[in-house]
MOPAC internal coordinates of N, CA, C and O (Angstrom, degrees):
PM7 1SCF
backbone

  N    0.0000 0     0.00 0     0.00 0    0    0    0
  C    1.5004 1     0.00 0     0.00 0    1    0    0
  C    1.3954 1   110.30 1     0.00 0    2    1    0
  O    1.2310 1   123.84 1   -45.82 1    3    2    1
  N    1.4647 1   110.24 1   134.18 1    3    2    1
  C    1.4082 1   120.10 1   173.20 1    5    3    2
  C    1.5931 1   107.38 1  -121.68 1    6    5    3
  O    1.2310 1   122.58 1   -65.87 1    7    6    5
  N    1.2902 1   112.66 1   114.13 1    7    6    5
  C    1.5211 1   114.21 1  -174.43 1    9    7    6
  C    1.4506 1   113.07 1  -149.19 1   10    9    7
  O    1.2310 1   121.34 1   -34.55 1   11   10    9
  N    1.2410 1   115.03 1   145.45 1   11   10    9
  C    1.4920 1   125.02 1   176.64 1   13   11   10
  C    1.6114 1   110.46 1  -118.17 1   14   13   11
  O    1.2310 1   123.15 1   -71.52 1   15   14   13
  N    1.2899 1   111.57 1   108.48 1   15   14   13
  C    1.6427 1   114.50 1   169.47 1   17   15   14
  C    1.3100 1   108.33 1   -86.35 1   18   17   15
  O    1.2310 1   121.21 1   -53.03 1   19   18   17
  N    1.3502 1   115.28 1   126.97 1   19   18   17
  C    1.5705 1   122.14 1   178.06 1   21   19   18
  C    1.4632 1   111.66 1  -145.92 1   22   21   19
  O    1.2310 1   121.15 1     3.25 1   23   22   21
  N    1.2903 1   115.40 1  -176.75 1   23   22   21
  C    1.5017 1   116.85 1   172.32 1   25   23   22
  C    1.5365 1   104.03 1  -129.79 1   26   25   23
  O    1.2310 1   123.55 1   -59.80 1   27   26   25
  N    1.2897 1   110.79 1   120.20 1   27   26   25
  C    1.5541 1   122.69 1  -174.16 1   29   27   26
  C    1.5001 1   109.73 1   -60.46 1   30   29   27
  O    1.2310 1   118.78 1   154.07 1   31   30   29
  N    1.3692 1   119.93 1   -25.93 1   31   30   29
  C    1.5043 1   122.26 1  -172.75 1   33   31   30
  C    1.5093 1   106.00 1   -92.31 1   34   33   31
  O    1.2310 1   118.79 1   172.27 1   35   34   33
  N    1.2900 1   119.92 1    -7.73 1   35   34   33
  C    1.4635 1   122.79 1  -179.48 1   37   35   34
  C    1.5816 1   111.46 1   -87.31 1   38   37   35
  O    1.2310 1   122.60 1   -61.84 1   39   38   37
  N    1.3657 1   112.63 1   118.16 1   39   38   37
  C    1.5237 1   117.66 1   179.55 1   41   39   38
  C    1.4852 1   111.76 1   -66.20 1   42   41   39
  O    1.2310 1   117.75 1   151.88 1   43   42   41
  N    1.3142 1   121.89 1   -28.12 1   43   42   41
  C    1.4213 1   120.03 1   178.75 1   45   43   42
  C    1.5086 1   110.11 1   -75.20 1   46   45   43
  O    1.2310 1   118.00 1   143.19 1   47   46   45
  N    1.2670 1   121.42 1   -36.81 1   47   46   45
  C    1.5051 1   127.49 1   176.90 1   49   47   46
  C    1.6883 1   104.57 1   -60.61 1   50   49   47
  O    1.2310 1   120.67 1   131.17 1   51   50   49
  N    1.2226 1   116.33 1   -48.83 1   51   50   49
  C    1.4430 1   123.41 1  -176.37 1   53   51   50
  C    1.5418 1   109.48 1   -61.00 1   54   53   51
  O    1.2310 1   122.17 1   132.03 1   55   54   53
  N    1.3827 1   113.46 1   -47.97 1   55   54   53
  C    1.5215 1   116.24 1   176.30 1   57   55   54
  C    1.5807 1   113.26 1   -57.79 1   58   57   55
  O    1.2310 1   122.07 1   135.16 1   59   58   57
  N    1.3060 1   113.64 1   -44.84 1   59   58   57
  C    1.4847 1   118.39 1   179.41 1   61   59   58
  C    1.5516 1   111.62 1   -63.56 1   62   61   59
  O    1.2310 1   121.41 1   135.27 1   63   62   61
  N    1.3632 1   114.92 1   -44.73 1   63   62   61
  C    1.4740 1   113.70 1   176.66 1   65   63   62
  C    1.5264 1   112.83 1   -58.23 1   66   65   63
  O    1.2310 1   116.95 1   142.98 1   67   66   65
  N    1.3329 1   123.41 1   -37.02 1   67   66   65
  C    1.4144 1   123.59 1   173.68 1   69   67   66
  C    1.4111 1   114.89 1   -66.60 1   70   69   67
  O    1.2310 1   118.89 1   153.31 1   71   70   69
  N    1.3679 1   119.72 1   -26.69 1   71   70   69
  C    1.4241 1   118.95 1   178.30 1   73   71   70
  C    1.6285 1   108.22 1   -83.42 1   74   73   71
  O    1.2310 1   119.41 1   146.52 1   75   74   73
  N    1.2961 1   118.72 1   -33.48 1   75   74   73
  C    1.4452 1   120.03 1   177.76 1   77   75   74
  C    1.4398 1   113.03 1   -73.81 1   78   77   75
  O    1.2310 1   118.64 1   142.73 1   79   78   77
  N    1.3564 1   120.20 1   -37.27 1   79   78   77
  C    1.4562 1   123.99 1  -178.30 1   81   79   78
  C    1.4914 1   109.21 1    51.58 1   82   81   79
  O    1.2310 1   115.77 1  -120.80 1   83   82   81
  N    1.4452 1   125.64 1    59.20 1   83   82   81
  C    1.3553 1   122.18 1  -176.98 1   85   83   82
  C    1.5056 1   113.04 1   -68.83 1   86   85   83
  O    1.2310 1   121.70 1   -30.03 1   87   86   85
  N    1.3751 1   114.35 1   149.97 1   87   86   85
  C    1.5541 1   114.14 1  -173.35 1   89   87   86
  C    1.4902 1   105.47 1   -78.56 1   90   89   87
  O    1.2310 1   120.36 1     4.88 1   91   90   89
  N    1.3464 1   116.92 1  -175.12 1   91   90   89
  C    1.4991 1   124.32 1  -179.08 1   93   91   90
  C    1.4840 1   116.44 1   -74.08 1   94   93   91
  O    1.2310 1   118.88 1   171.23 1   95   94   93
  N    1.3671 1   119.74 1    -8.77 1   95   94   93
  C    1.4337 1   124.35 1   169.41 1   97   95   94
  C    1.4478 1   113.87 1   -67.73 1   98   97   95
  O    1.2310 1   120.82 1   163.38 1   99   98   97
  N    1.3960 1   116.03 1   -16.62 1   99   98   97
  C    1.4745 1   118.20 1  -179.28 1  101   99   98
  C    1.5315 1   113.46 1   -91.82 1  102  101   99
  O    1.2310 1   119.26 1   -44.66 1  103  102  101
  N    1.3011 1   119.01 1   135.34 1  103  102  101
  C    1.5137 1   120.29 1   170.53 1  105  103  102
  C    1.4688 1   107.94 1   -97.92 1  106  105  103
  O    1.2310 1   123.75 1   -48.36 1  107  106  105
  N    1.3655 1   110.42 1   131.64 1  107  106  105
  C    1.5544 1   117.18 1   176.20 1  109  107  106
  C    1.6037 1   105.84 1   -93.70 1  110  109  107
  O    1.2310 1   123.56 1   -49.72 1  111  110  109
  N    1.3918 1   110.77 1   130.28 1  111  110  109
  C    1.4731 1   113.55 1   173.80 1  113  111  110
  C    1.4111 1   108.32 1  -115.63 1  114  113  111
  O    1.2310 1   117.96 1   -62.56 1  115  114  113
  N    1.3192 1   121.48 1   117.44 1  115  114  113
  C    1.5374 1   123.45 1   171.72 1  117  115  114
  C    1.4851 1   109.01 1   -79.61 1  118  117  115
  O    1.2310 1   120.25 1   -76.34 1  119  118  117
  N    1.3032 1   117.12 1   103.66 1  119  118  117
  C    1.4211 1   123.22 1  -173.11 1  121  119  118
  C    1.5733 1   116.24 1   -63.02 1  122  121  119
  O    1.2310 1   121.82 1   175.49 1  123  122  121
  N    1.3306 1   114.12 1    -4.51 1  123  122  121
  C    1.4350 1   113.02 1   178.97 1  125  123  122
  C    1.5200 1   106.92 1   -89.72 1  126  125  123
  O    1.2310 1   120.63 1   142.94 1  127  126  125
  N    1.3321 1   116.40 1   -37.06 1  127  126  125
  C    1.4391 1   119.89 1  -171.44 1  129  127  126
  C    1.5792 1   109.16 1   -94.60 1  130  129  127
  O    1.2310 1   120.38 1   154.54 1  131  130  129
  N    1.3360 1   116.87 1   -25.46 1  131  130  129
  C    1.3784 1   123.30 1   175.74 1  133  131  130
  C    1.3710 1   110.80 1  -130.01 1  134  133  131
  O    1.2310 1   122.02 1   -85.66 1  135  134  133
  N    1.4506 1   113.74 1    94.34 1  135  134  133
  C    1.5503 1   122.72 1  -176.42 1  137  135  134
  C    1.4427 1   116.07 1   -51.37 1  138  137  135
  O    1.2310 1   117.98 1   -36.09 1  139  138  137
  N    1.2077 1   121.46 1   143.91 1  139  138  137
  C    1.4585 1   130.86 1   170.16 1  141  139  138
  C    1.5051 1   107.38 1   -63.85 1  142  141  139
  O    1.2310 1   119.97 1   -51.01 1  143  142  141
  N    1.4046 1   117.67 1   128.99 1  143  142  141
  C    1.3926 1   126.23 1  -176.70 1  145  143  142
  C    1.6011 1   103.59 1   -87.16 1  146  145  143
  O    1.2310 1   122.22 1   -18.38 1  147  146  145
  N    1.1892 1   113.35 1   161.62 1  147  146  145
  C    1.5402 1   123.12 1   174.70 1  149  147  146
  C    1.5691 1   111.04 1   -63.12 1  150  149  147
  O    1.2310 1   120.08 1   142.11 1  151  150  149
  N    1.3212 1   117.45 1   -37.89 1  151  150  149
  C    1.4090 1   123.72 1   176.29 1  153  151  150
  C    1.6214 1   109.60 1   -70.41 1  154  153  151
  O    1.2310 1   119.30 1   134.05 1  155  154  153
  N    1.2957 1   118.95 1   -45.95 1  155  154  153
  C    1.4024 1   120.82 1   173.56 1  157  155  154
  C    1.6242 1   111.01 1   -58.77 1  158  157  155
  O    1.2310 1   118.96 1   135.91 1  159  158  157
  N    1.2172 1   119.59 1   -44.09 1  159  158  157
  C    1.3753 1   118.80 1  -178.28 1  161  159  158
  C    1.6321 1   114.75 1   -72.07 1  162  161  159
  O    1.2310 1   122.55 1   147.73 1  163  162  161
  N    1.3034 1   112.71 1   -32.27 1  163  162  161
  C    1.4362 1   114.22 1   171.99 1  165  163  162
  C    1.5355 1   114.87 1   -65.16 1  166  165  163
  O    1.2310 1   123.68 1   148.13 1  167  166  165
  N    1.2815 1   110.55 1   -31.87 1  167  166  165
  C    1.5558 1   115.85 1   178.77 1  169  167  166
  C    1.4923 1   109.11 1   -72.17 1  170  169  167
  O    1.2310 1   120.31 1   147.56 1  171  170  169
  N    1.3112 1   117.01 1   -32.44 1  171  170  169
  C    1.5118 1   118.71 1   179.47 1  173  171  170
  C    1.5314 1   106.46 1   -74.03 1  174  173  171
  O    1.2310 1   118.64 1   136.37 1  175  174  173
  N    1.2279 1   120.21 1   -43.63 1  175  174  173
  C    1.4906 1   126.68 1  -179.62 1  177  175  174
  C    1.5060 1   110.84 1   -61.85 1  178  177  175
  O    1.2310 1   120.51 1   141.99 1  179  178  177
  N    1.2815 1   116.64 1   -38.01 1  179  178  177
  C    1.6299 1   118.36 1   174.87 1  181  179  178
  C    1.4865 1   108.14 1   -64.92 1  182  181  179
  O    1.2310 1   117.91 1   141.48 1  183  182  181
  N    1.3702 1   121.59 1   -38.52 1  183  182  181
  C    1.4675 1   121.14 1  -174.47 1  185  183  182
  C    1.5594 1   104.13 1   -80.33 1  186  185  183
  O    1.2310 1   116.19 1   141.26 1  187  186  185
  N    1.3407 1   124.84 1   -38.74 1  187  186  185
  C    1.3760 1   128.02 1  -169.55 1  189  187  186
  C    1.5959 1   109.16 1   -79.07 1  190  189  187
  O    1.2310 1   120.40 1   154.34 1  191  190  189
  N    1.4510 1   116.84 1   -25.66 1  191  190  189
  C    1.3090 1   119.80 1  -175.76 1  193  191  190
  C    1.5499 1   116.91 1    95.92 1  194  193  191
  O    1.2310 1   121.38 1   152.71 1  195  194  193
  N    1.2134 1   114.96 1   -27.29 1  195  194  193
  C    1.5180 1   121.08 1   174.85 1  197  195  194
  C    1.5519 1   110.93 1  -159.54 1  198  197  195
  O    1.2310 1   122.66 1   -22.80 1  199  198  197
  N    1.3590 1   112.52 1   157.20 1  199  198  197
  C    1.4813 1   118.79 1   172.96 1  201  199  198
  C    1.6050 1   108.34 1   -70.08 1  202  201  199
  O    1.2310 1   121.65 1   146.19 1  203  202  201
  N    1.3583 1   114.44 1   -33.81 1  203  202  201
  C    1.4683 1   113.28 1  -179.00 1  205  203  202
  C    1.4683 1   110.81 1   -59.82 1  206  205  203
  O    1.2310 1   117.98 1   145.78 1  207  206  205
  N    1.3370 1   121.45 1   -34.22 1  207  206  205
  C    1.5017 1   122.16 1   179.91 1  209  207  206
  C    1.4689 1   109.67 1   -58.13 1  210  209  207
  O    1.2310 1   118.79 1   146.43 1  211  210  209
  N    1.3971 1   119.92 1   -33.57 1  211  210  209
  C    1.4095 1   118.17 1  -174.88 1  213  211  210
  C    1.5672 1   115.69 1   -97.16 1  214  213  211
  O    1.2310 1   123.85 1  -177.03 1  215  214  213
  N    1.4260 1   110.21 1     2.97 1  215  214  213
  C    1.4472 1   115.09 1   178.82 1  217  215  214
  C    1.5459 1   110.39 1   -89.81 1  218  217  215
  O    1.2310 1   125.54 1   -41.52 1  219  218  217
  N    1.4800 1   106.95 1   138.48 1  219  218  217
  C    1.4602 1   114.93 1  -177.95 1  221  219  218
  C    1.5476 1   109.21 1  -105.09 1  222  221  219
  O    1.2310 1   120.89 1   -59.31 1  223  222  221
  N    1.3654 1   115.91 1   120.69 1  223  222  221
  C    1.3757 1   121.27 1   174.17 1  225  223  222
  C    1.4478 1   114.63 1   -82.19 1  226  225  223
  O    1.2310 1   119.37 1   177.13 1  227  226  225
  N    1.1835 1   118.81 1    -2.87 1  227  226  225
  C    1.5600 1   128.84 1   179.46 1  229  227  226
  C    1.4056 1   111.77 1   -80.07 1  230  229  227
  O    1.2310 1   117.86 1   164.97 1  231  230  229
  N    1.3944 1   121.67 1   -15.03 1  231  230  229
  C    1.3132 1   125.07 1  -178.53 1  233  231  230
  C    1.5455 1   115.07 1   -56.75 1  234  233  231
  O    1.2310 1   116.24 1   -36.93 1  235  234  233
  N    1.2142 1   124.74 1   143.07 1  235  234  233
  C    1.4341 1   123.84 1  -179.64 1  237  235  234
  C    1.6513 1   111.46 1   -65.19 1  238  237  235
  O    1.2310 1   123.91 1   142.77 1  239  238  237
  N    1.3393 1   110.10 1   -37.23 1  239  238  237
  C    1.4362 1   114.98 1   172.95 1  241  239  238
  C    1.5123 1   117.65 1   -61.94 1  242  241  239
  O    1.2310 1   119.50 1   153.80 1  243  242  241
  N    1.2574 1   118.57 1   -26.20 1  243  242  241
  C    1.4137 1   121.97 1   178.05 1  245  243  242
  C    1.4678 1   111.82 1   -48.44 1  246  245  243
  O    1.2310 1   125.47 1   127.28 1  247  246  245
  N    1.4919 1   107.09 1   -52.72 1  247  246  245
  C    1.4623 1   119.33 1  -174.24 1  249  247  246
  C    1.5487 1   104.36 1   -72.74 1  250  249  247
  O    1.2310 1   119.45 1   126.58 1  251  250  249
  N    1.3196 1   118.65 1   -53.42 1  251  250  249
  C    1.4970 1   118.78 1  -178.13 1  253  251  250
  C    1.4449 1   118.67 1   -52.98 1  254  253  251
  O    1.2310 1   119.16 1   146.91 1  255  254  253
  N    1.2958 1   119.21 1   -33.09 1  255  254  253
  C    1.4549 1   121.50 1  -175.01 1  257  255  254
  C    1.5721 1   105.46 1   -96.79 1  258  257  255
  O    1.2310 1   119.53 1  -168.09 1  259  258  257
  N    1.2902 1   118.50 1    11.91 1  259  258  257
  C    1.5184 1   121.27 1   172.57 1  261  259  258
  C    1.4551 1   113.57 1    62.83 1  262  261  259
  O    1.2310 1   121.01 1  -149.87 1  263  262  261
  N    1.4209 1   115.67 1    30.13 1  263  262  261
  C    1.4858 1   117.69 1  -172.22 1  265  263  262
  C    1.4919 1   111.15 1   -71.91 1  266  265  263
  O    1.2310 1   119.63 1   155.45 1  267  266  265
  N    1.4227 1   118.32 1   -24.55 1  267  266  265
  C    1.5024 1   122.91 1  -174.81 1  269  267  266
  C    1.5052 1   111.25 1   -68.13 1  270  269  267
  O    1.2310 1   120.56 1   164.79 1  271  270  269
  N    1.3105 1   116.54 1   -15.21 1  271  270  269
  C    1.2778 1   122.37 1   178.15 1  273  271  270
  C    1.4986 1   122.28 1   -96.90 1  274  273  271
  O    1.2310 1   124.94 1   175.28 1  275  274  273
  N    1.4626 1   108.12 1    -4.72 1  275  274  273
  C    1.4697 1   116.62 1  -179.05 1  277  275  274
  C    1.5261 1   114.42 1  -106.84 1  278  277  275
  O    1.2310 1   117.52 1   -22.79 1  279  278  277
  N    1.2504 1   122.32 1   157.21 1  279  278  277
  C    1.4696 1   121.12 1  -179.32 1  281  279  278
  C    1.4712 1    99.03 1   -97.61 1  282  281  279
  O    1.2310 1   120.41 1   -62.55 1  283  282  281
  N    1.3331 1   116.82 1   117.45 1  283  282  281
  C    1.4487 1   128.82 1   177.27 1  285  283  282
  C    1.4645 1   114.91 1   -94.98 1  286  285  283
  O    1.2310 1   116.69 1   -41.13 1  287  286  285
  N    1.3549 1   123.89 1   138.87 1  287  286  285
  C    1.5002 1   117.43 1   174.29 1  289  287  286
  C    1.5740 1   101.45 1  -118.30 1  290  289  287
  O    1.2310 1   121.89 1     5.03 1  291  290  289
  N    1.2618 1   113.98 1  -174.97 1  291  290  289
  C    1.4823 1   132.72 1  -171.52 1  293  291  290
  C    1.5765 1   105.58 1   -50.45 1  294  293  291
  O    1.2310 1   120.49 1   127.30 1  295  294  293
  N    1.3834 1   116.66 1   -52.70 1  295  294  293
  C    1.3502 1   114.58 1  -174.28 1  297  295  294
  C    1.6249 1   112.13 1   -72.89 1  298  297  295
  O    1.2310 1   118.29 1   158.17 1  299  298  297
  N    1.2797 1   120.87 1   -21.83 1  299  298  297
  C    1.3739 1   125.06 1   177.82 1  301  299  298
  C    1.5280 1   105.80 1   -69.38 1  302  301  299
  O    1.2310 1   120.17 1   128.61 1  303  302  301
  N    1.3639 1   117.28 1   -51.39 1  303  302  301
  C    1.5262 1   123.71 1  -179.89 1  305  303  302
  C    1.5881 1   105.81 1   -54.85 1  306  305  303
  O    1.2310 1   119.95 1   130.93 1  307  306  305
  N    1.2189 1   117.70 1   -49.07 1  307  306  305
  C    1.5392 1   119.73 1  -176.63 1  309  307  306
  C    1.4682 1   106.11 1   -60.24 1  310  309  307
  O    1.2310 1   119.61 1   125.11 1  311  310  309
  N    1.2365 1   118.35 1   -54.89 1  311  310  309
  C    1.5833 1   121.19 1  -173.88 1  313  311  310
  C    1.5280 1   106.96 1   -55.30 1  314  313  311
  O    1.2310 1   119.05 1   128.64 1  315  314  313
  N    1.4350 1   119.42 1   -51.36 1  315  314  313
  C    1.4833 1   122.40 1  -176.50 1  317  315  314
  C    1.4237 1   110.86 1   -59.13 1  318  317  315
  O    1.2310 1   115.37 1   141.19 1  319  318  317
  N    1.2834 1   126.38 1   -38.81 1  319  318  317
  C    1.4621 1   129.51 1  -176.56 1  321  319  318
  C    1.5239 1   107.87 1   -69.20 1  322  321  319
  O    1.2310 1   120.35 1   138.20 1  323  322  321
  N    1.3503 1   116.94 1   -41.80 1  323  322  321
  C    1.3867 1   120.60 1   176.58 1  325  323  322
  C    1.5074 1   115.14 1   -68.24 1  326  325  323
  O    1.2310 1   118.89 1   150.40 1  327  326  325
  N    1.3520 1   119.71 1   -29.60 1  327  326  325
  C    1.4125 1   120.79 1   178.06 1  329  327  326
  C    1.4472 1   113.32 1   -87.18 1  330  329  327
  O    1.2310 1   119.06 1   155.05 1  331  330  329
  N    1.3417 1   119.40 1   -24.95 1  331  330  329
  C    1.4404 1   117.99 1  -179.16 1  333  331  330
  C    1.4926 1   113.16 1  -143.59 1  334  333  331
  O    1.2310 1   121.48 1   -64.62 1  335  334  333
  N    1.3428 1   114.77 1   115.38 1  335  334  333
  C    1.4258 1   121.71 1  -171.45 1  337  335  334
  C    1.4753 1   117.01 1   -58.46 1  338  337  335
  O    1.2310 1   121.74 1   159.94 1  339  338  337
  N    1.3726 1   114.27 1   -20.06 1  339  338  337
  C    1.5104 1   116.61 1  -175.14 1  341  339  338
  C    1.5264 1   109.59 1   -75.02 1  342  341  339
  O    1.2310 1   119.95 1   161.17 1  343  342  341
  N    1.3472 1   117.69 1   -18.83 1  343  342  341
  C    1.4657 1   120.93 1   178.23 1  345  343  342
  C    1.5805 1   116.34 1   -72.31 1  346  345  343
  O    1.2310 1   120.98 1   166.44 1  347  346  345
  N    1.3421 1   115.73 1   -13.56 1  347  346  345
  C    1.3957 1   121.46 1   172.70 1  349  347  346
  C    1.5138 1   111.06 1   -75.70 1  350  349  347
  O    1.2310 1   121.14 1   -59.16 1  351  350  349
  N    1.4237 1   115.42 1   120.84 1  351  350  349
  C    1.4580 1   118.71 1   169.37 1  353  351  350
  C    1.5372 1   109.73 1   -59.25 1  354  353  351
  O    1.2310 1   120.11 1   -44.82 1  355  354  353
  N    1.2126 1   117.40 1   135.18 1  355  354  353
  C    1.5545 1   118.11 1  -174.93 1  357  355  354
  C    1.4866 1   115.17 1  -136.69 1  358  357  355
  O    1.2310 1   120.82 1   -22.19 1  359  358  357
  N    1.2033 1   116.04 1   157.81 1  359  358  357
  C    1.4908 1   133.34 1   -10.86 1  361  359  358
  C    1.5725 1   108.00 1   -70.31 1  362  361  359
  O    1.2310 1   123.70 1   -15.74 1  363  362  361
  N    1.3812 1   110.52 1   164.26 1  363  362  361
  C    1.3509 1   121.38 1   170.96 1  365  363  362
  C    1.4885 1   111.27 1  -127.87 1  366  365  363
  O    1.2310 1   122.94 1   -55.29 1  367  366  365
  N    1.3410 1   111.97 1   124.71 1  367  366  365
  C    1.4894 1   117.23 1   179.22 1  369  367  366
  C    1.4653 1   110.83 1  -112.96 1  370  369  367
  O    1.2310 1   123.96 1   -52.15 1  371  370  369
  N    1.3915 1   110.01 1   127.85 1  371  370  369
  C    1.5345 1   113.80 1  -176.55 1  373  371  370
  C    1.4575 1   102.11 1  -125.42 1  374  373  371
  O    1.2310 1   123.41 1   -47.85 1  375  374  373
  N    1.3347 1   111.06 1   132.15 1  375  374  373
  C    1.5633 1   118.46 1   174.73 1  377  375  374
  C    1.5298 1   107.92 1  -144.87 1  378  377  375
  O    1.2310 1   117.89 1   -78.70 1  379  378  377
  N    1.2651 1   121.63 1   101.30 1  379  378  377
  C    1.4629 1   127.14 1   179.90 1  381  379  378
  C    1.5455 1   103.21 1    68.96 1  382  381  379
  O    1.2310 1   119.85 1    62.47 1  383  382  381
  N    1.3849 1   117.89 1  -117.53 1  383  382  381
  C    1.4277 1   123.31 1  -171.05 1  385  383  382
  C    1.5083 1   107.37 1  -103.52 1  386  385  383
  O    1.2310 1   119.69 1  -172.80 1  387  386  385
  N    1.3047 1   118.19 1     7.20 1  387  386  385
  C    1.4008 1   123.93 1   175.85 1  389  387  386
  C    1.4628 1   117.91 1   -94.16 1  390  389  387
  O    1.2310 1   117.13 1   -42.99 1  391  390  389
  N    1.2670 1   123.06 1   137.01 1  391  390  389
  C    1.3949 1   125.08 1  -179.59 1  393  391  390
  C    1.5675 1   106.52 1  -137.96 1  394  393  391
  O    1.2310 1   121.21 1   -42.44 1  395  394  393
  N    1.3490 1   115.29 1   137.56 1  395  394  393
  C    1.5077 1   119.53 1   168.21 1  397  395  394
  C    1.4813 1   108.50 1  -131.73 1  398  397  395
  O    1.2310 1   121.58 1   -49.91 1  399  398  397
  N    1.3312 1   114.57 1   130.09 1  399  398  397
  C    1.4528 1   120.26 1  -167.58 1  401  399  398
  C    1.5382 1   107.98 1  -126.32 1  402  401  399
  O    1.2310 1   124.41 1   -51.27 1  403  402  401
  N    1.4382 1   109.14 1   128.73 1  403  402  401
  C    1.4656 1   113.14 1   169.42 1  405  403  402
  C    1.5012 1   112.57 1    93.44 1  406  405  403
  O    1.2310 1   119.67 1    -4.05 1  407  406  405
  N    1.2796 1   118.24 1   175.95 1  407  406  405
  C    1.5185 1   128.61 1  -176.34 1  409  407  406
  C    1.4601 1   118.46 1  -105.67 1  410  409  407
  O    1.2310 1   120.88 1  -167.21 1  411  410  409
  N    1.2729 1   115.92 1    12.79 1  411  410  409
  C    1.5215 1   120.37 1  -171.62 1  413  411  410
  C    1.6926 1    98.91 1   -66.97 1  414  413  411
  O    1.2310 1   120.32 1   -38.46 1  415  414  413
  N    1.2496 1   116.99 1   141.54 1  415  414  413
  C    1.3915 1   123.90 1   179.34 1  417  415  414
  C    1.5545 1   115.85 1   -47.90 1  418  417  415
  O    1.2310 1   121.99 1   136.09 1  419  418  417
  N    1.3189 1   113.80 1   -43.91 1  419  418  417
  C    1.4303 1   121.68 1   175.82 1  421  419  418
  C    1.5110 1   115.58 1   -54.61 1  422  421  419
  O    1.2310 1   124.42 1   131.48 1  423  422  421
  N    1.4216 1   109.13 1   -48.52 1  423  422  421
  C    1.5024 1   121.15 1  -175.75 1  425  423  422
  C    1.5326 1   107.65 1   -65.47 1  426  425  423
  O    1.2310 1   120.39 1   132.80 1  427  426  425
  N    1.3615 1   116.86 1   -47.20 1  427  426  425
  C    1.3912 1   122.89 1   176.20 1  429  427  426
  C    1.3865 1   115.50 1   -52.81 1  430  429  427
  O    1.2310 1   119.81 1   130.94 1  431  430  429
  N    1.3352 1   117.97 1   -49.06 1  431  430  429
  C    1.5000 1   131.19 1   176.40 1  433  431  430
  C    1.6009 1   112.02 1   -58.27 1  434  433  431
  O    1.2310 1   121.40 1   132.25 1  435  434  433
  N    1.3469 1   114.93 1   -47.75 1  435  434  433
  C    1.4060 1   119.72 1  -179.61 1  437  435  434
  C    1.5266 1   110.15 1   -68.52 1  438  437  435
  O    1.2310 1   121.07 1   144.15 1  439  438  437
  N    1.2471 1   115.56 1   -35.85 1  439  438  437
  C    1.5157 1   116.78 1  -177.05 1  441  439  438
  C    1.5808 1   108.02 1   -74.44 1  442  441  439
  O    1.2310 1   120.85 1   150.24 1  443  442  441
  N    1.3436 1   115.97 1   -29.76 1  443  442  441
  C    1.4053 1   117.45 1   177.96 1  445  443  442
  C    1.4159 1   113.36 1   -73.00 1  446  445  443
  O    1.2310 1   118.36 1   149.74 1  447  446  445
  N    1.3522 1   120.73 1   -30.26 1  447  446  445
  C    1.4500 1   123.26 1   176.98 1  449  447  446
  C    1.5173 1   107.98 1   -73.25 1  450  449  447
  O    1.2310 1   121.52 1   141.59 1  451  450  449
  N    1.4546 1   114.69 1   -38.41 1  451  450  449
  C    1.4080 1   112.31 1   178.75 1  453  451  450
  C    1.4824 1   114.80 1   -67.37 1  454  453  451
  O    1.2310 1   120.03 1   146.00 1  455  454  453
  N    1.3857 1   117.54 1   -34.00 1  455  454  453
  C    1.4320 1   117.76 1   179.47 1  457  455  454
  C    1.5875 1   110.62 1   -75.08 1  458  457  455
  O    1.2310 1   119.83 1   146.23 1  459  458  457
  N    1.2308 1   117.93 1   -33.77 1  459  458  457
  C    1.4610 1   122.78 1   170.61 1  461  459  458
  C    1.5839 1   110.53 1   -55.82 1  462  461  459
  O    1.2310 1   120.26 1   137.99 1  463  462  461
  N    1.3074 1   117.10 1   -42.01 1  463  462  461
  C    1.4030 1   121.99 1  -175.66 1  465  463  462
  C    1.5441 1   111.92 1   -68.43 1  466  465  463
  O    1.2310 1   121.23 1   151.40 1  467  466  465
  N    1.2241 1   115.26 1   -28.60 1  467  466  465
  C    1.5165 1   121.57 1   175.36 1  469  467  466
  C    1.4295 1   113.93 1   -74.66 1  470  469  467
  O    1.2310 1   120.18 1   159.70 1  471  470  469
  N    1.3030 1   117.26 1   -20.30 1  471  470  469
  C    1.5297 1   119.19 1  -178.79 1  473  471  470
  C    1.6008 1   107.78 1   -90.23 1  474  473  471
  O    1.2310 1   119.84 1   176.95 1  475  474  473
  N    1.2490 1   117.91 1    -3.05 1  475  474  473
  C    1.5798 1   116.57 1   179.16 1  477  475  474
  C    1.6146 1   105.74 1   -84.13 1  478  477  475
  O    1.2310 1   120.10 1   180.00 1  479  478  477

């Protein structure tokens, strides 16, 4: 599977997609219009090592729901990501057993190098 989970309305995601320039083998999934399924999330969790790794604390709902004051476990992170798309760190690039999560400059650069290596 070669897939990129992103948010079409997110300017950061769009900027990163322009940097990455994924080839046509990749499917883009706008997580707002096409919700992440439990199977998709479980595949990402297996590659990432935990649901917490995929969870975004930058989401506005994280504050408004008072989640910073709660002790969350793996089941909580998984449930929250499935219920609310903004809790997924994005973009997420999945290619085989490789996963790149979020928009940190180092992650974006590593994913770009990985994508470039596929084009050779």
